[in-house]
C-alpha positions in Angstrom: -31.1 -7.5 -33.8 -27.4 -6.3 -34.5 -28.7 -3.2 -36.2 -30.9 -2.3 -33.2 -27.9 -2.9 -30.9 -25.7 -0.7 -33.0 -28.3 2.1 -33.0 -28.9 1.8 -29.2 -25.1 2.0 -28.6 -24.7 4.9 -30.9 -27.6 6.8 -29.4 -26.1 6.2 -25.9 -22.7 7.6 -27.1 -21.0 4.3 -26.4 -18.4 2.5 -28.6 -20.0 0.5 -31.4 -17.3 -1.6 -33.0 -14.8 -2.4 -30.2 -15.5 -4.7 -27.3 -16.4 -3.0 -24.1 -15.1 -4.1 -20.7 -17.3 -6.1 -18.5 -17.1 -6.7 -14.7 -16.9 -10.4 -15.4 -13.9 -9.9 -17.7 -12.2 -7.5 -15.2 -11.9 -10.3 -12.7 -11.3 -13.3 -15.0 -8.2 -15.0 -16.5 -6.0 -14.2 -18.1 -5.1 -10.9 -16.4 -6.2 -8.0 -18.6 -2.9 -6.1 -17.9 -1.0 -8.9 -19.5 1.9 -10.8 -18.1 2.9 -8.8 -15.1 5.8 -10.1 -13.1 5.6 -9.5 -9.3 8.3 -9.2 -6.7 11.2 -8.7 -9.1 14.6 -9.3 -7.4 18.1 -9.2 -9.0 20.3 -12.0 -7.7 23.3 -10.7 -5.6 25.7 -11.8 -8.4 23.6 -9.9 -11.0 23.3 -13.0 -13.2 19.5 -13.5 -12.8 16.3 -11.7 -12.2 13.8 -13.7 -10.1 10.1 -12.9 -10.2 6.6 -14.3 -9.5 4.0 -14.8 -12.2 0.4 -15.9 -12.1 -0.6 -18.8 -14.2 -2.5 -18.4 -17.5 -5.5 -20.3 -16.0 -5.3 -18.7 -12.6 -3.6 -15.3 -12.2 -3.7 -15.6 -8.4 -1.7 -18.9 -8.4 1.9 -17.7 -8.4 5.0 -19.6 -9.7 8.7 -18.7 -9.4 10.4 -17.6 -12.6 13.9 -16.4 -13.6 15.3 -14.2 -16.4 18.9 -15.1 -17.2 20.9 -11.9 -17.7 23.7 -13.6 -19.6 21.7 -15.2 -22.4 18.3 -13.3 -22.1 16.5 -16.6 -21.5 13.4 -17.0 -19.3 12.1 -20.1 -17.6 9.9 -21.2 -14.8 12.1 -22.3 -11.8 9.4 -23.6 -9.5 5.9 -24.8 -10.3 4.0 -24.1 -7.1 1.4 -26.8 -7.8 4.0 -29.4 -8.6 6.1 -28.6 -5.4 3.0 -28.7 -3.2 -0.2 -29.9 -4.9 -2.4 -29.2 -1.8 -1.2 -26.0 -0.2 -2.4 -25.4 3.3 -2.2 -21.8 4.6 -2.3 -21.3 8.4 -4.5 -18.7 10.0 -1.4 -16.8 11.1 -0.1 -16.7 7.6 -3.5 -15.6 6.2 -3.5 -12.7 8.7 0.1 -11.8 7.7 -0.9 -11.8 4.0 -3.8 -9.6 4.8 -1.4 -7.1 6.4 0.9 -7.3 3.4 -2.0 -6.9 0.9 -1.4 -10.4 -0.5 -4.8 -11.8 0.5 -6.3 -13.9 -2.3 -2.9 -15.0 -3.6 -1.8 -18.6 -3.7 1.3 -20.6 -4.4 4.6 -18.9 -4.0 4.0 -15.4 -2.6 7.5 -14.7 -1.5 11.1 -15.9 -2.0 14.7 -14.6 -1.4 18.1 -15.2 -3.0 21.1 -16.7 -1.2 24.1 -14.3 -0.9 26.0 -16.0 -3.8 23.0 -15.9 -6.1 23.0 -19.7 -6.6 20.0 -20.7 -4.4 16.6 -19.4 -3.5 14.6 -19.8 -0.3 11.0 -20.5 -1.1 8.2 -20.7 1.6 5.1 -22.6 0.6 2.2 -23.8 2.7 4.1 -23.6 5.9 7.1 -25.5 4.5 10.5 -24.1 3.6 12.4 -25.1 0.5 15.9 -24.4 -0.7 16.0 -24.3 -4.5 19.2 -24.6 -6.6 18.9 -22.1 -9.4 20.9 -24.4 -11.7 18.8 -27.5 -10.9 15.5 -26.2 -9.6 13.8 -29.6 -9.9 15.8 -30.7 -6.8 14.2 -28.5 -4.2 15.3 -29.4 -0.7 12.9 -29.0 2.3 14.8 -27.4 5.2 12.1 -26.7 7.6 8.4 -27.4 8.2 5.6 -26.8 10.7 4.0 -23.5 9.7 7.2 -21.5 9.5 6.9 -17.7 9.2 9.3 -15.0 7.9 12.1 -17.2 6.6 15.5 -15.5 5.8 18.9 -16.6 4.5 21.6 -15.1 6.6 23.8 -12.5 4.9 26.8 -14.9 4.7 24.6 -17.8 3.7 25.5 -20.0 6.7 22.0 -20.2 8.1 18.3 -20.1 7.4 16.2 -18.5 10.1 12.5 -18.5 10.7 9.7 -18.1 13.2 7.7 -21.0 14.4 5.0 -20.8 17.2 6.2 -17.4 18.3 9.9 -18.4 18.7 13.0 -17.8 16.6 14.9 -20.7 15.0 17.9 -21.2 12.8 19.0 -24.1 10.6 22.7 -24.6 10.0 22.8 -25.2 6.3 26.1 -27.1 6.4 25.0 -29.6 9.0 21.3 -29.4 8.6 20.9 -29.0 12.4 17.9 -26.9 13.6 18.4 -24.8 16.7 15.7 -23.0 18.7 17.0 -19.6 19.8 14.1 -18.4 22.0 11.9 -20.5 24.2 9.4 -18.3 26.0 7.2 -17.6 23.0 3.6 -18.5 23.3 0.3 -17.1 24.5 0.8 -13.3 24.6 4.7 -13.5 24.2 6.0 -13.2 20.6 9.6 -13.4 19.6 11.1 -12.1 16.3 7.7 -11.0 15.0 6.2 -7.6 14.2 3.1 -6.7 16.2 -0.2 -5.8 14.5 0.3 -2.0 14.3 3.9 -2.4 13.1 2.8 -4.6 10.2 -0.2 -2.5 9.3 1.1 1.0 9.9 4.9 0.9 10.0 5.6 -1.3 7.0 7.4 -3.7 9.3 7.6 -7.0 7.6 9.9 -8.7 10.0 10.7 -8.7 13.7 14.4 -9.7 13.5 17.5 -8.4 11.7 20.7 -10.3 10.9 24.2 -8.8 11.4 26.0 -8.7 8.0 28.7 -11.1 9.3 26.2 -13.7 10.6 27.5 -13.2 14.2 24.2 -12.1 15.7 20.5 -11.5 15.2 18.7 -8.5 16.7 15.1 -9.4 17.4 12.0 -7.8 18.8 10.2 -9.5 21.7 6.7 -8.2 22.6 4.1 -9.0 25.2 0.5 -8.1 24.2 -1.1 -9.1 27.5 -2.1 -5.5 28.2 -3.6 -4.9 24.8 -7.4 -5.1 25.0 -8.9 -8.4 23.9 -11.4 -7.6 21.2 -14.0 -10.3 21.1 -15.6 -10.1 17.7 -17.8 -12.4 15.6 -16.7 -13.5 12.2 -19.7 -14.6 10.2 -19.1 -17.1 7.4 -21.6 -18.7 5.0 -22.0 -21.8 7.1 -20.6 -21.0 10.5 -20.0 -18.2 13.0 -16.6 -17.9 14.7 -15.9 -16.0 17.9 -12.5 -14.5 17.4 -10.4 -13.1 20.2 -8.0 -10.6 18.8 -5.5 -8.3 20.6 -6.5 -5.1 18.9 -5.2 -1.8 20.3 -7.8 0.8 19.5 -6.9 4.5 19.7 -6.0 5.4 23.3 -5.6 1.8 24.4 -2.4 0.2 25.7 0.0 -1.1 23.1 2.3 -4.1 23.4 5.3 -4.0 25.7 8.4 -4.3 23.5 12.0 -5.2 24.1 15.0 -5.7 21.9 17.7 -8.3 22.2 20.7 -9.8 20.5 21.2 -13.6 20.1 24.2 -15.5 18.8 23.0 -18.1 16.2 25.7 -20.6 17.1 25.4 -20.6 20.9 21.9 -19.1 21.5 23.4 -16.7 24.1 21.0 -13.7 24.4 21.7 -10.2 25.6 19.0 -7.5 26.1 19.3 -3.9 24.8 18.1 -1.2 27.1 15.4 0.7 25.4 15.2 3.3 28.1 12.8 4.1 31.0 9.9 5.1 28.7 8.1 1.9 27.9 5.1 3.2 25.9 7.0 3.5 22.6 7.1 2.1 19.1 10.2 0.1 18.1 10.1 0.9 14.4 12.9 -1.3 13.2 16.6 -2.2 13.8 19.5 -2.2 11.4 23.3 -3.0 11.4 26.3 -1.0 10.3 28.3 -2.5 7.4 31.0 -3.9 9.7 28.5 -5.5 12.2 29.9 -3.5 15.1 27.0 -1.2 15.5 23.3 -2.0 15.8 20.9 0.9 15.3 17.2 1.0 16.2 14.5 3.5 15.7 12.4 4.5 18.7 9.3 6.5 18.2 7.4 8.2 21.0 3.8 7.2 21.6 2.6 10.7 20.5 4.7 10.3 17.4 6.2 13.8 17.7 9.7 12.4 18.2 11.7 9.6 16.5 15.3 8.8 17.6 17.9 6.7 15.8 19.9 5.0 18.5 23.3 3.4 18.0 24.3 0.4 20.1 27.9 -1.0 20.4 27.4 -4.7 19.6 30.2 -5.7 21.9 29.4 -3.7 25.0 25.8 -2.7 24.4 26.7 0.9 25.2 24.5 3.2 23.3 24.1 6.8 22.1 21.6 8.9 20.2 22.6 9.4 16.6 19.7 11.4 15.2 16.5 12.8 16.4 13.5 13.9 14.2 10.8 16.0 15.8 7.5 17.6 14.5 4.7 19.6 16.0 2.3 17.3 14.1 3.8 13.8 13.5 7.1 12.2 12.3 6.6 9.8 9.5 8.4 6.5 9.6 11.0 6.4 6.8 13.1 3.6 5.2 16.1 2.1 6.9 19.4 4.1 7.2 22.0 3.1 4.6 25.5 2.6 6.1 28.4 3.3 3.8 31.1 0.7 3.6 34.1 2.9 2.6 33.6 5.6 5.3 31.9 6.0 8.7 28.7 7.6 7.5 25.1 6.9 6.8 22.4 8.1 4.4 19.2 9.1 6.2 15.8 10.1 4.8 14.1 13.1 6.5 11.3 15.6 6.1 13.0 18.2 8.3 13.0 20.8 5.5 9.3 20.3 4.8 10.1 18.1 1.8 11.3 14.5 1.9 15.0 14.5 1.2 18.2 12.5 1.6 21.0 13.5 3.9 24.5 12.3 4.7 25.5 12.0 8.4 28.7 10.8 10.1 28.4 8.1 12.8 28.5 10.7 15.5 25.2 12.1 14.2 26.7 15.2 12.6 25.2 16.4 9.4 27.7 16.4 6.6 25.5 17.7 3.8 22.1 17.2 2.1 22.3 14.8 -0.9 19.0 16.1 -2.3 17.4 19.6 -1.9 14.6 21.6 -3.4 10.9 22.0 -3.8 10.3 18.3 -4.5 10.5 15.1 -2.6 12.2 11.7 -2.9 10.3 8.5 -2.7 13.0 5.9 -1.9 16.7 5.5 -1.9 17.3 2.7 -4.4 21.1 2.1 -4.6 24.5 3.5 -3.7 27.6 3.2 -5.8 30.3 4.3 -3.4 33.1 3.7 -6.0 31.5 6.1 -8.4 30.2 8.4 -5.7 26.6 8.2 -6.9 23.2 7.5 -5.4 20.1 6.4 -7.2 16.6 7.2 -6.0 13.0 7.6 -7.1 11.2 11.0 -6.8 8.4 13.3 -8.0 10.8 16.1 -9.1 9.6 16.4 -12.7 5.9 15.9 -12.0 3.8 15.2 -8.9 1.8 12.6 -10.8 4.9 10.7 -12.0 7.6 8.6 -10.4 11.0 8.9 -12.1 14.5 7.5 -11.3 17.4 9.9 -10.7 21.1 9.8 -10.1 22.9 12.2 -7.9 26.4 12.8 -6.5 27.0 11.4 -3.1 29.0 14.5 -2.2 25.9 16.7 -2.5 27.2 18.7 -5.5 24.1 17.9 -7.6 21.6 18.1 -4.7 19.2 20.5 -6.6 20.1 19.2 -10.1 19.6 15.4 -10.2 20.2 13.6 -13.4 17.0 11.8 -14.6 17.8 8.2 -15.5 14.4 6.9 -16.5 13.2 8.0 -19.9 9.4 7.9 -20.6 7.0 10.0 -18.6 4.7 8.0 -16.3 5.5 5.7 -13.4 8.8 3.9 -13.0 9.5 1.4 -10.2 13.1 0.2 -10.0 15.0 -2.6 -8.3 18.8 -2.1 -8.5 21.6 -4.6 -8.1 23.7 -4.2 -4.9 26.0 -1.4 -6.1 23.9 0.0 -8.9 25.5 -1.8 -11.8 22.1 -2.4 -13.4 18.4 -2.2 -12.5 15.0 -3.7 -13.4 12.6 -1.0 -14.5 8.8 -1.5 -14.4 7.2 1.3 -16.3 3.6 2.1 -17.3 1.4 5.1 -18.0 -2.4 5.4 -18.2 -2.5 4.0 -21.7 0.3 1.3 -21.4 0.3 -1.8 -19.2 3.4 -2.4 -17.2 6.5 -3.2 -19.2 9.6 -4.7 -17.5 13.1 -4.1 -18.7 16.7 -4.6 -17.6 18.7 -1.4 -17.9 22.1 0.1 -17.3 22.5 2.8 -14.6 22.3 5.5 -17.3 18.8 4.2 -18.2 19.8 2.6 -21.5 18.1 -0.7 -22.4 19.9 -4.0 -21.9 17.0 -6.4 -22.4 13.2 -6.8 -22.1 12.1 -9.1 -19.3 8.4 -8.5 -20.2 7.8 -6.1 -23.1 4.1 -6.7 -22.7 3.3 -5.1 -26.1 -0.3 -4.3 -26.9 -0.4 -6.6 -29.9 -3.3 -8.7 -31.2 -2.4 -11.5 -28.6 -2.5 -9.2 -25.6 -5.5 -9.9 -23.3 -6.4 -6.2 -23.4 -6.3 -6.0 -27.2 -10.1 -6.6 -27.8 -10.8 -3.6 -25.6 -8.0 -1.3 -26.8 -10.2 0.6 -29.2 -12.7 1.4 -26.4 -9.9 2.6 -24.0 -10.6 6.0 -22.6 -7.8 8.5 -22.2 -7.0 10.2 -18.9 -6.8 13.9 -18.6 -4.8 15.5 -15.7 -5.1 19.0 -14.2 -5.1 21.0 -11.0 -7.6 22.9 -9.0 -6.9 25.2 -6.1 -7.6 24.5 -2.4 -9.0 27.2 -0.2 -5.5 27.9 1.1 -4.1 28.2 -2.4 -2.4 24.9 -2.7 -2.7 22.8 -5.9 -5.0 19.8 -6.0 -4.2 17.3 -8.8 -7.1 15.5 -10.5 -7.6 12.8 -13.1 -10.6 12.9 -15.5 -11.9 10.3 -17.9 -14.6 11.5 -20.2 -17.2 8.9 -21.3 -16.6 6.6 -24.2 -18.0 8.3 -27.4 -17.9 11.6 -25.7 -20.3 14.3 -27.1 -19.4 17.8 -25.8 -23.0 18.8 -26.3 -24.4 16.2 -23.9 -24.5 16.2 -20.1 -23.2 13.1 -18.3 -23.4 11.6 -14.8 -20.2 11.6 -12.7 -18.6 8.6 -10.9 -16.2 10.2 -8.4 -13.8 7.6 -6.9 -12.3 8.9 -3.6 -9.7 7.7 -1.1 -8.5 10.9 0.4 -6.5 9.5 3.3 -2.8 10.0 4.2 -0.2 7.6 2.8 -2.0 7.2 -0.5 -1.9 9.1 -3.8 -4.7 8.3 -6.3 -3.8 10.6 -9.1 -0.9 9.0 -10.8 0.2 8.6 -14.4 0.3 4.9 -14.4 -1.7 1.8 -15.5 -4.5 0.6 -13.4 -8.0 1.5 -12.3 -9.8 -0.7 -14.9 -13.1 -0.3 -13.0 -12.7 3.4 -13.7 -12.3 2.4 -17.4 -15.4 0.3 -17.2 -17.5 3.1 -15.7 -16.3 5.5 -18.4 -17.3 3.0 -21.0 -20.7 2.8 -19.3 -21.2 6.5 -19.9 -19.9 8.2 -16.8 -17.4 11.0 -16.3 -14.9 9.4 -14.0 -13.1 11.7 -11.6 -10.4 11.4 -8.9 -8.8 14.2 -6.9 -6.0 14.1 -4.3 -7.1 16.3 -1.5 -4.8 17.9 1.1 -3.5 15.2 3.4 -2.7 12.9 0.5 0.7 11.3 -0.1 3.9 12.3 -2.0 3.5 16.0 -1.2 5.2 18.5 1.0 4.4 18.7 4.7 2.5 21.9 4.3 0.1 19.9 2.2 -0.2 16.8 4.4 -0.3 18.4 7.8 -3.5 20.3 7.5 -5.4 17.2 8.7 -3.7 17.2 12.1 -6.2 17.0 15.0 -9.3 16.6 12.8 -9.8 14.1 10.0 -12.3 14.7 7.3 -12.6 18.5 7.5 -10.1 19.7 4.9 -10.3 16.5 2.8 -14.0 16.9 2.4 -13.6 20.6 1.6 -11.2 19.8 -1.2 -13.4 17.0 -2.7 -16.3 19.4 -2.7 -14.1 21.9 -4.5 -13.7 19.2 -7.2 -17.4 18.5 -7.2 -18.2 22.2 -7.6 -15.8 22.4 -10.5 -17.4 19.4 -12.1 -20.8 20.9 -11.8 -19.6 24.0 -13.7 -18.5 21.9 -16.7 -20.9 22.0 -19.6 -20.6 18.2 -20.1 -21.6 17.3 -16.5 -25.1 16.9 -15.2 -24.7 18.4 -11.7 -27.8 16.5 -10.5 -26.1 13.2 -11.2 -22.8 13.2 -9.3 -22.1 10.0 -7.3 -19.2 9.1 -4.9 -17.6 5.8 -4.2 -14.8 4.9 -1.7 -13.3 2.0 0.1 -11.7 2.0 3.6 -10.6 5.6 4.2 -12.5 6.3 1.0 -15.6 4.7 2.6 -15.2 7.1 5.5 -14.8 10.0 3.0 -17.9 8.9 1.1 -20.0 9.1 4.3 -18.5 12.4 5.2 -19.1 13.8 1.7 -22.7 12.7 1.8 -23.1 14.3 5.2 -21.6 17.6 4.0 -22.8 17.7 0.5 -26.0 15.8 -0.1 -27.3 18.8 -1.9 -24.6 18.3 -4.5 -24.1 14.5 -4.4 -26.9 12.3 -5.8 -25.7 9.0 -4.3 -22.8 7.4 -2.5 -21.3 3.8 -2.1 -19.2 3.3 1.0 -17.2 0.0 1.4 -15.6 -1.0 4.7 -15.6 2.5 6.2 -14.1 3.7 9.4 -17.0 5.4 11.2 -15.3 6.1 14.5 -11.6 6.6 14.8 -11.5 5.3 18.3 -12.3 1.9 16.7 -9.2 2.0 14.6 -5.7 1.2 15.7 -3.4 3.3 18.0 -0.6 4.2 15.6 -2.8 5.3 12.7 -5.5 7.2 14.6 -3.2 8.8 17.1 -0.7 9.9 14.4 -3.2 12.4 13.2 -5.6 12.9 16.1 -3.6 12.2 19.2 -5.2 10.1 21.9 -8.9 10.3 22.5 -8.3 11.2 26.1 -6.4 14.3 24.9 -8.5 15.3 21.9 -12.1 14.1 22.5 -13.7 16.8 20.4 -11.3 16.1 17.5 -12.4 12.4 17.6 -16.0 13.4 17.7 -15.8 15.7 14.8 -13.6 13.3 12.8 -16.1 10.5 13.0 -19.3 10.2 11.0 -21.9 10.1 13.9 -21.6 13.8 14.7 -22.7 14.7 11.2 -25.4 12.1 10.3 -28.2 14.7 10.1 -26.7 15.9 6.8 -26.8 12.5 5.1 -29.9 12.7 2.8 -28.7 11.1 -0.5 -29.1 7.4 -1.2 -26.4 5.3 0.4 -25.0 1.9 -0.4 -23.1 0.4 2.6 -20.9 -2.7 2.1 -18.5 -4.5 4.5 -16.8 -7.9 4.9 -18.2 -9.7 7.9 -14.8 -11.0 9.0 -12.8 -7.8 8.6 -9.9 -7.7 11.1 -8.6 -4.3 9.9 -11.5 -2.0 9.8 -13.6 -4.0 12.2 -17.2 -4.8 11.1 -18.3 -3.0 14.3 -17.7 0.3 12.3 -20.6 -0.6 10.1 -22.9 -2.2 12.6 -22.8 0.9 14.7 -23.6 3.0 11.6 -26.4 0.6 10.7 -27.9 1.0 14.2 -27.6 4.8 14.0 -29.2 5.1 10.6 -32.0 2.8 11.5 -32.6 4.7 14.8 -32.8 7.9 12.8 -35.2 6.5 10.2 -32.7 6.8 7.4 -33.2 4.3 4.6 -30.2 2.8 2.9 -29.0 -0.2 0.9 -26.8 -2.8 2.6 -24.6 -5.6 1.3 -22.4 -7.7 3.7 -20.0 -10.5 2.7 -19.8 -13.6 4.9 -16.2 -14.6 5.7 -14.7 -11.6 3.8 -11.8 -9.6 5.1 -11.0 -6.0 4.5 -10.3 -6.4 0.8 -13.2 -8.8 0.0 -10.7 -10.6 -2.1 -11.1 -13.3 -4.7 -12.7 -13.2 -8.1 -16.2 -14.1 -7.0 -16.2 -11.5 -4.2 -14.7 -8.8 -6.4 -17.2 -9.4 -9.2 -20.1 -9.2 -6.8 -18.8 -6.0 -5.1 -18.4 -4.1 -8.3 -21.6 -5.4 -9.9 -23.5 -4.2 -6.9 -21.7 -0.8 -7.0 -22.4 -0.4 -10.8 -26.0 -1.4 -10.4 -26.5 1.1 -7.5 -25.2 4.0 -9.5 -27.1 2.9 -12.6 -30.3 3.1 -10.6 -29.5 6.5 -9.1 -27.5 8.3 -11.8 -28.1 6.8 -15.2 -31.4 8.8 -15.8 -31.8 12.5 -15.1 -33.3 12.8 -11.6 -36.8 14.2 -11.4 -37.4 17.5 -9.8 -38.0 17.0 -6.1 -41.4 17.8 -4.7 -41.8 20.3 -1.9 -42.3 17.4 0.6 -39.2 15.6 -0.3 -36.9 18.4 -1.3 -33.6 18.4 0.7 -32.9 21.3 2.9 -30.9 23.8 0.8 -27.3 24.3 1.9 -26.7 28.1 2.1 -22.9 27.6 1.8 -23.2 25.6 -1.5 -22.4 27.5 -4.7 -25.1 28.1 -7.3 -25.5 25.2 -9.7 -25.7 25.7 -13.5 -29.1 24.8 -15.0 -29.6 21.1 -16.0 
């Protein structure tokens, strides 16, 4: 039997001695990537590094750990199961985790350090605990009752949180709890971020502390005018009718106000946001001396974003900065206020690339801090004493993220000093003034390794070396690991399109293989990156597929000329670029052009449908998970950013959806969706099901009771990917028979000639 198995694997061109990945193993414990710390945070005093880690028997149950910088020791600070054996997560918290892509995680999913670095604030199951880092076994509960968004004030005098749509503080010295707002309830929310702010503006909080603890700026919104979407969430044993305030494209948004409240007295003052009420309040921030509150106000059409400055004493305000665009203005990170001079650092795309600028507090540009044909990702730290800034960027390679140091005075704007060492992907968390940083690095062949480093990049200590030794969870599969090749193709307008390619395990250049093309294609995401991940891609390569990804125009981390082509019509240029990739694949001698399949989730699900509609003559099958099918069904901020309002661009919305192009969909389709999805509503798929059935189009369908957008959890993920793999095995594993005259698809005159099979 073993001889027969060996021969069958060898004949199939698959690995014969090493273990191959299985879908079961991809979603089982321990995590294949090894010990991967999450949410790394240096304590303010630089003495400790906190992080979250999954348990050996359950990678989704997170505990709180610390690495001691002084003696290089590591220990678990808080055992989540011991602190709260029977965790109960409220519906509001579940929804919040869905927005923050933490669905499926349990235990401690967040924490924060006190300003002196001696304590940690730990929310768990609606309760709030204060943990002494020196004696973590004595955790003190400071609040209960389904608290949300807990924060320790900058000076450490208070703990603040939201409960039942109102803002509270707890005085840590006296233990006294004080309610600061009282009108929260029904459609009124205090100190929270509304749905679109959480989902589209990366707004994790709706309130902001002054650095001296004197005041809190908080958002108040009323969602009464937002349409009430009544939708059915279907679970395995019940059906819930859910009423959700969901602002679809063109609908009214929440009415938002901004106020200041004193934590000691509860006295509240309202900030005048201007006569234009239909705006987005992106965020608020404070100057280092607490005298000035700034807030970012974005117009409904997203062509304009203003940074406003408010005098905290008088509430008098002025416009500091204005960003405008003919397409849209992207929301950037918070301004960074300097402490030693009246100036701030501001991220802008005004040059066509994302760069860092220094402005004075009158809004006058002093100088660019970065400049050139590249873009920054994030400002990481500022060392004012040394006159240096640290940031992440794509300067050396679009597919990499590296850490750089530059002079604050702009003298090295075009010549940043690279701090990170290895090529690949670096994510850094710096201490307050850049004295040291935690570096999480990986590449396509190396799982994440976490180290503590000096600001010049030199190694201080390993927090998690995660070496690929015989004890590593991935070790049995290492010999079967397929390398990733990177390259570029050219879009129709001459711009470079980056791709990643995995050739099948046991690759034979004289054979022709099926293709598994994994697509996302939407703005705000980059799929072609030199970093660890995509183990389902590895699995498919080990199953004998050529695995391909391409970042089309509109994708993230590129110049505005690259991203802005999608404005006013989604799907058109993205599909054209993916078809460029498919045509290139079809010309490769190792590809069977009759067996190219496409898979995508969310925007990628939308792209899969649009690709099948435009290229069924070139695509053998497609699997679409949780797709947007009509952009009027998606939220205001996202859809209108690229398409404007449906009232103003009806033809753009029609052409951007899938229903205007359904006549072109002729290849086999697998449609999948969670039946309780509150992001891409299940209605997107039910409308498509109805249209396909009405048109007599046969397709495969898999829906998941109770599942949200990510269909999270080991069982759900295993079933999703087993279904996808089985679908492609059915349609791509064997060479397709020649179509008969009766069933042959209508030829596409625009399609390039295909090489012979």
